[in-house]
N, C-alpha and C positions, 0 to 999 in steps of 0.2 A: 453298644449298647447296655447289652444283657450278659447271658453266659458265653465265657471267652469260647473260642475255638482253637485250641494251640498248635500254631504250625510244626510238623515236621520235626525232629531233629535232625539236628543239624548232621551235614555228610561232610565226610574226612576233607574233601576238598575245603568246604565254607569253612572247618576248624583250623584250616592248615593257613587261611585267609586272615580270619579272626583273633590268632594264635600264633602271630609269627616263632619260628623255632628260640629266636635270639629273645625272647621275653619269656618270664616266666609269670603267673598269678600268684599276687601275695597276700590279697585279702579282696574278699567279695563282699559286699553289702546289699541283701536282699530287702526289699521295700513290699511287702505284698497285702493288697486288699481283700479283706474276709472273702469267702464264699458267698454261694447266695444262701439269699435270707428271704423271710417276711417284709412285705411296708413295716415300715416306721410307723405309720398310721391305717385304721383302717378306714378307706375310699371307696366311692363307687357300690354302696350297697344297692342301692338303687339300681345300677346297672345288673344286678344279679350276684355281685360278687361275695361270697361269703366273707364275714369277719375274722372269722379264724379258721387256720388252713391245721390239716393234718400230716405235717410234712416232719415233725420231729419225735422221731423215734429214738432219743435220748433222755426226752421228758418218762421214758419207763422203768430206767434205769441209772438216776441220777445218785454220785453218793457224797457224802461228806463226813467231815472229819469230825470224830466226836470223842471225849476224853472220857476214859471211864477208872481212870483214878486220879485223885486232888492231888499227889506230887507231880503232876505235869509230865511224868516221863511215858506213860501208856496210853499210847491212840490207838483208837479204832476208828472203822468205816461203819457208817448208816447208811443204805442201799434205800433209796425210795422212789416212790410212781408219782409224779405231780399231775394234776386235775386244776386245771383253769375254771375257777366261783366266776359269776358276772352275775347281773339284772335280771331277773322274770319278770314276767306281766305281776304288776302290782309291786315291783320291787323286791319281790319275794327272789333267794340268791338260787341261782342254778350253775349247771355243770355247762359250761360253754364246752358247746359240737363242733365239729368238724362238717362240710356242707354233707355228708352221708350219714352223720351222727356220731362221728369217731370222738373219745374222749378221752384215749392215752396217749397219742401222738400229738396233743393241740399244743402248735406253737404262739410262743409269745411276741409282741409285737418286735421286727425288728431281730427276731431270733436268728441263728445258723440252720438251715433245713439238713435234712440228710443230704441234697444236692449238694449244700456246700461243703458237708463235712467229705463228698465224694471227690470234688475237684481242687481242694484245697489239700487230699490224699496226693490226689495224681500228679499235683505240682510237686511235694516234695518229692513223689518217684522220679519227675523230670529234672528234676536239680540233681537228683543222685544220678541221674542216666550221664547230666551233662557233666559235675564237676567230680563226678567220683571213678563212672566206667569211660568216657571219652577222656577225659582230660587227666584224671589222677591225680587234681588238685586236693581233693578231700580224702584218706582213707577210706579201705573197706569197712574195717572195723574200728570202733571206738571202744574204747575203756570208761571214758568218762566225756563229759559234755563242755569242759571248761576251754576247748579252742572254739565253741560257737557261741555268740551272745545271741541271747532271746529276749522278745522284749513285745510286749502290746500296750495296748492304748485299753483303759479302763474297762472298755464296752466288750461286754461278753463274747462277741461275734469275732472281734479281733482277736482274741486270746483262743479262744476256741480254735480256729483258722490258723494259728502260729503252730500249736500244738501237734494239729492234724499235719501240717507241714513238715514238722521234725519228725513226726511218726513215720512219714513215705520217704523221707531224707534217711533215717536211720531206724528201721524196722528193727523190732528185740532181736531178728537173727544177725543182723549187724551191729548189735552190742554186746560187751561180755556179759557172762550172768554175775558178776559184781557191779554192775554198772549200778554208778550212783544218781540220787536224784539231780535230776538237771534244774540250774537257777533262770527262771522266769522273769526279767525284771518290768515293773509296772509304776506307774507315776499315780500321783494323787490329779483330779480335772484341773485344778488351780495352776498347777504345774505341768502338765500336759503339752507338748511340742510336737508328737505324733500324727497328729493332725493340728489343720487351721483354727485355734484355740480363740472363736469371735464370744464366746461366752467369759470367758478370762482374761481378756484381751480388748480394753475399751475401745481404744485407740481405731484396733482392727476392725473390730465391730464395725464403727463408724466408716470407715474405707468400703468394706463390704455393702453396708446399706449403698451408700453413694453410689456404687457402681453399679449395683442391681435395681438402683432406680433410672440410673441411666438407659440400661437394658430395657426396661419398661418404657421409657420414655419412648423410647427408638422403636421400638416392634408391636408395642399394644395398638396401635392403629394402622399396620402394616396388612397388606395381602397375605401374607403367612398364616396371623392373627385368624384373619378374616376366615382363613381356609378350615383352621382348627376348629373356630368358632362354629360355623358352620355342620361340620362332622362332630362335636363333642356336646354343644351347649344343651342338648336335651338332656344330660345328665350330669351339667353344673346347677349348682343351688339355684330353684327359682330362676332356671334357666338365662343365668346373668354369662357375658363372654368371656371367652376365654382369654387371659392375661399372664403377663409374666407373675404380676400381682396378683391374680385372683385367688379366690380361696374355696378349693385348693390352690395354690401356687401352682405354676407351668414345672416345675422343679418336683411337685409332690405328684403330678401328674405321670411325669415322667420316670418317677419312682414307682409306683402302681404296675406302668406298662411292663417297666422290666421286671418286674418281680412276678409277675404274673406269665409272663413268656419265660422265665427259668423254670417254672413248674407245671403241675399237671394241669390237664383239661377239665378238673373240678375246680379249680379256681383260675377260669379265664374271663375277660371283658368282652364285651361286644364285639365284634370285626372291624369296626370302625377303628377303634382306639388301634388296631394295628395296623393302618395302612400304613403306606411305605413312606409316601410322602410327609404324612405325619406324623411318623418317627423320627426323619430326617430333619424337618422341624423343629421338633423338639429338643435334638442334640445340638443342632447349630445354636440355639437361642438361650438355651441353659448353659451349655458349655463356654460361650458369652459373657453371660451372667455371674457364673460362678467363676471365670479363671483369666478372663480380661484382664483383670487388675494386675497379676502376676506378666504380661507381657508389657503393661506400659508404665508400671509405678515402680520404683525402687523400693519404697516405705512399704506397699503394700507386699512385698516380697519379702523383706527384712522381717515385717512383725507378722505372716501369715507361712511363712515353710524356712523364714533364716536361722531360726535355732535348730530346729531339725538340721540344716545345709554345717549348722555350725559343730555339731556331735560328728555327724557323719564326716566331715573333715577333720575334728580330732584324732578321732579311730585311723584315718589315712597318715596324718601325721605321726602318729602314734606307732604305727606299725611303720614308718620309716626309719622312726628315731630309734624305737623297740624299747620304749621306757615303760611299757605298759599301761597307756593312755590311749591304747588303740579297744580299750573294754574287758580287757584280761584283768583287769583290778576288780570291778562289778561284780564279773560272775566268777571270779574264783576264790577258792576256801572253803572254810562253812563254820559255823558256830560263831558268825559275825567277825569270821577273822576276813579279812580284803588279801590279795597280793596273787601270786601266782596260781596257776589251778592247781587240784588236788593230784591229779596225775603227771603233775613236773611242766605243765604248759608253762611257757612263759610268751607265746605269741597268739595273739586271734586271726582266723583265718577264715569265718563264715559269721556272719550277723545276720540273722532274721528279725523282721521287725514287721508285726501283725499290726494293720492300721488300715486307711479306709481309700475310697475312690478320691475325694479333695485332698488326700495327701498325695497319690502319686502325678494326679493332674498338677498340681502344686508344684513338685519337686521338678518335672519335666518344664513346664512351662516357665518359670523361673531360671531355667538357664536356656531360656530360649528354643525349644525343643520339640513344642505343643503347636505347632503350628498349625496342621491338620488333621490332627488325631479328632476320634469322637472321644465320647466318656468313657473313661474306664471299664471294662466289663468286670463283673464280679469276677475272683481269682485271678484278676491281673497283677504286674508285678514289675518290678524295676531293679536292676540290677547295676550296681557300681562298683564297677572292678577296677582293682588297683595292678597295674603290672611293671614288672622290673628287669632290666636288663640284665640277660644272664652273664655278661662280662662283668656288670658290676658286683662285687663282692656284698652278701647280704650283711650288714650294720648288726654287731652283737647286742644282744641285752643288757641294756643298764639294769642298776637297782631300782625296782620297782618302788617308791615311797607313794603312798596312797595320802589326798588328802592335803599335799603340797600346793600354799597360793598360785594363781594363772600370775596375775595382774594387780596391782594396783590402780586406780583408776584417778586421775585428777587434770581430763580432757575435757572440751567443751559438749554440749550436748549431745548433736549430731555428731562429732568423731567418737563419744566417747558410747552411744548406743548403737551407733550402727558401722563403728570402724571405718569412718571415711577418712579423707586427705591426710596429711601430715598428721602424726600421733603425738601428742604431748605426756604422754603417759610416763611413768614412772620405769627402770630398766624391767626387763622381762626376767623369768629364771632360764635357766637351759631348753626349755621344753618348746616347740614351735606353737603347738598346742592351737588356738584361736587367734594367733597374734599376725595383724594382716604382711605381705610380701614387703609391704615399704618399709616394715619395722626390724625384717630379719638380717639377720648376719650375712656377713658374705659366705661365711663356713655353711651356715645355716639354709642361706641358698643352695650352696655347691651340694646339699644333700638330698635334694632334691631332684639333682641330675639323672638321669636314666631312668625314670619314672612315668609311669603314663597311667591316665584314666579314662577308662570309657563305660558310657553309660547305655543299658540295653533297655528296652521296654515292650515286655510280652516276646522277648528273645528277636526281635527289630532293633537294628543298631541304630542310636539317636546320634544327629548331628548340630554340634554346638556350634554357632555362629563365630566367634571369636578362635574355635580350634581351627578353623579352614584357610584361616591366615597362616603365610609361610613363617617358619621359628615353631610354629603353638603344635604339632604334631607330627607323629611319628612318619616318618617317611612313605609316603606312598598310602598313607592309610589317614586319612581328615578325623576318624571317628575314634581316633587314639592322641586324644589331647595330650600334653605333656603336663606334667603334676604342675608345673609353676603356674602355664597358661591356666591350668581350670583353676587351680586356686584362686589366680587374680579374679577369675567371674563372680567366682561366690563369696570371694571376700566383700565384696561390695556390697552384700547384703545381708551380713551375718553379724545380728546384736551382739553388741558385748554387755548389753543387759537390757534382756527381754522383756521381761515382768517394769524398770523404769520406762522403755521405751512404748511400753503397752498403754503406758497414764500420761504420756507425753504426747505434747504439737496437738491437744485438742481442739484448739480453737484454729487451726491451719485448714485450708480446703484442703478436699478428700482427694481430690485426681489433679495429679499435675497438670500445668500449662500446655505441657509437651509431653509428648509417650518421652519414657525413658525405656527403654528397648530391652530386653532381657539377652544375657548370653554373649555381654562383651564385659 
């Protein structure tokens, strides 16, 4: 629920089992939750919790890019110290201070803290130990970052976490002296699919609200909620009972509990908040409220996380086809040019994406692998690995042509937005991309043979229900799903037009009559 305690590195015996000698890693995509942060809202000041926390040393050494010549060719940096101003008595401005009067390390709400920077740096070091030192998949020394796709959501803690992780993976000693500026991809909020975007997806907001209301109706009068009320109601506004939809919401209470547990004693709540049974109830109920939709609703999966899965599957199939659509186009080149990397790289090997707890849980739950998992702790990560049989020759890279259209749509609403059933679209170009398995040519189907996909969550292997079936996995290992079987699972909920789907079906019931199980 709070700070992740990483497992020890894989032993040689574990590595031999996870990565058989006749398989070779070809692409790894890492989704990482940001590190420890302050609460997104100040809560429970009536319980003695300070509204401002002194755990952000970066506030003393912030740098901004400064133009020092009007020809836009000369740039400099302004280093400054940040202090936070707030209301004092009689609305007089005052500088916000920490619980012991600190002023220069004070965090803003939801900001990545010193602890969060430490844990995300350590994640990068663990990834280096596995993929560089143990497996030899990534090089020890790099002269550019164009084989690494870096992306983050627009929220600063996600960007800073992916930067810290990259630094741990490739510290200055592992980069050449002429190492160029790396590219980090971001999107605007209205285009963001690296987290479940209920703010800019109207239909998903409807679905999320409906599943949250269902959880409230199920749990608000339960013995578990009465237990929480007896324990915590003295600190609730006007002594009101604790509920899924109380103020603060149950998820907000859990957020503050987790944030305080991850930091120092100066910012702790009364001991009742850390009661083990209470924390277990918080985790169980809030996880159901937020993530049950992924397990039960195809539309929920499509709108909440399907577009992200579409991006990741495009990188996987692009890696198989070696056509530049594995992400190398977006990160390669400079000065406005797109294409192969500056160092001559033509293929992507690693993707690091800084995101959030709801991203990781959504990704895992959408493929039926989040049955008994708890809320993702800070600095959790999901690794999606593409492996290839060594007996299968690696395809040669084809010409990279940025901006070529994927497909033209002339299909029904349901099939055009979610890619389900028989397609009535016009012919595709030569790329597999987001093309459903049912629409692949025989040659394209054969190109997927000999490839496998594995999903690991915090270094634990995930099991996808469909992949357990005979013929859908590597012999002797049900966690290594054939690429065809894996693609069949995620194809079912990858929308062909996410923005259109977000504004469609608004009058339909938000919860399906019968559960639509994930992972098949």
